[in-house]
N, C-alpha and C positions, 0 to 999 in steps of 0.2 A: 504494500500500500504506500502510496506517495501523497504527500500534502505540500502544496505551496501556500504558505500563510503570509498574507500581506496585511500589515497594520494600516488601517485606513481611517480617514476622517469621514468618508462616505463611500458607498458602493451600491450599485444596482445591477440587476440582470433583467433583460427584456427578451421575450419570446413572441414572435409574430406581431411586433409593435406594441405589446402590452407588458408593462412592468410586472414581473411575478415575484420579485424579491428586492428589498431595499433596506439598507441600514445606514446609520450614522456611525459614530465611533465604534470600532471593533476590528474584527478579522474578516477579510475575504479569503476563503479557503477553496483552493482548487484541489479536488480529490480524485486520484486515480487508483483504481483497483486492479491488482495484478493476479496472475495465476497463483493459486495456493493461499491467497489471503483468506482470513477467517474472522469470525466475531472476536476471537481472543486477540488477534492482531489489531483489529479495529478498536477494541477497548483500550489497548496500550497506546495506540496513536491518539485517540481522543483525550486520554489523560495527559499525555505529553503536550498536545496542542493547546488544550484549555488551561494548562498550568504554566505555559510559557510566560515569563515575566519580562515583557518587552515594552511596557508602558513606563513613562517616567514618573518617579516619585517627586516629592517636594524639593529634593536636592538635585533633580535633573538626572538621576541614575535610573537606568532601565531595571526597575525592581518591582513593578506592579503587574499583576495578571489581568486578564480580560474581566474576570469577575470583580477584582479590586476597583476597576475604573467604571464599572457598570456598562461595559461594552457589550456588543452583540455579534452574532455570527451570520455570515452569508456563505453558504456552502454550495459549490457548483461541481458537478461531476465533469471530469476531463480525462478521458482515456488517453489523450495525446501525451500525457506525462510519461507514458511508456514508449514513446517513440524511440526506435533504434536507428541511429543515423550513421552506423559504422560503415555501411557499404553503399556507395553511390550517393545520390542526392534525393531519392525518394524514401522517406522514412518507412520503416516496417513497424507494425503495431502488434506483432505476434505475442509479446509479453503481457499485453493488456488482458485482463480477465474476460471471460466469455460474457456477453451482454446480460444474460439472465442472472448470472451469479453476481456480476458487478452491480447491477441494479438492486439486487437484494441486499448486498452489503452497503451500498449507498443509502438505501432506505433505513437500514439498521443504524448507520452512523447518525442520520438525521434524528431518528427516534431517541437514541441515547443522548445526543447533545441537547435535545429539547427538554430533557429532565432537569438540566441546569440552566438552560437558556430558552425559556418558553416562547420568546419572541423570535426564535430562530427563523431565518429566511433562507430560501434555497432556489436553485435553478430547476430545470426540468430535464430529467435523464433522457439522453438520446436526441434531444432537440438542438437545433441551431440556436445559439444564444448570443446576444450582444451584451457585453459586460463593460460597465463604466466604473471607474474608481478614482478616488483621490488618495494616493498612497501617502502615508505620513512618515516622513523620514528622508528618503524612502527606507522602509524597513521590510525586508522579505526574507523568510526562512523556508528552507526545504527540509522536510522530514521524509525519510525513506525507511520503511520498516526493515528492509534488508540490512541497511547500515546500522540501525539502532538495535535490532533484536535478532539479527542473523537469520 
């Protein structure tokens, strides 16, 4: 599982001209599901992501978590995080999870995150989405379950 986490002042996602998710201060999370990912891996990734202390405290140190600052989440599925560009110029996506399993785990992540962040916003799995954001920092973190948990 891969997550690209961007600290944002605001972000939104639009499908077919309609905004389906919008947040102010918080994290825009691009989520990719790979082969072999599971709920156990998702749980670890959720804990790591929501616990990241990348907001500034009163002394300007990145010491506060999403919950500490009353931030919110916008989570968007993005299988292209598994692009393999080693050969040629056309990426291969063979490491991305099968669509049915990826959608199931994406929905699982949404439901688990909603427990702590009831106003969670999200994109639409498998749809073409237009994403807008105002990155704060910019501050962008890549979490990869293979690197974190082997």
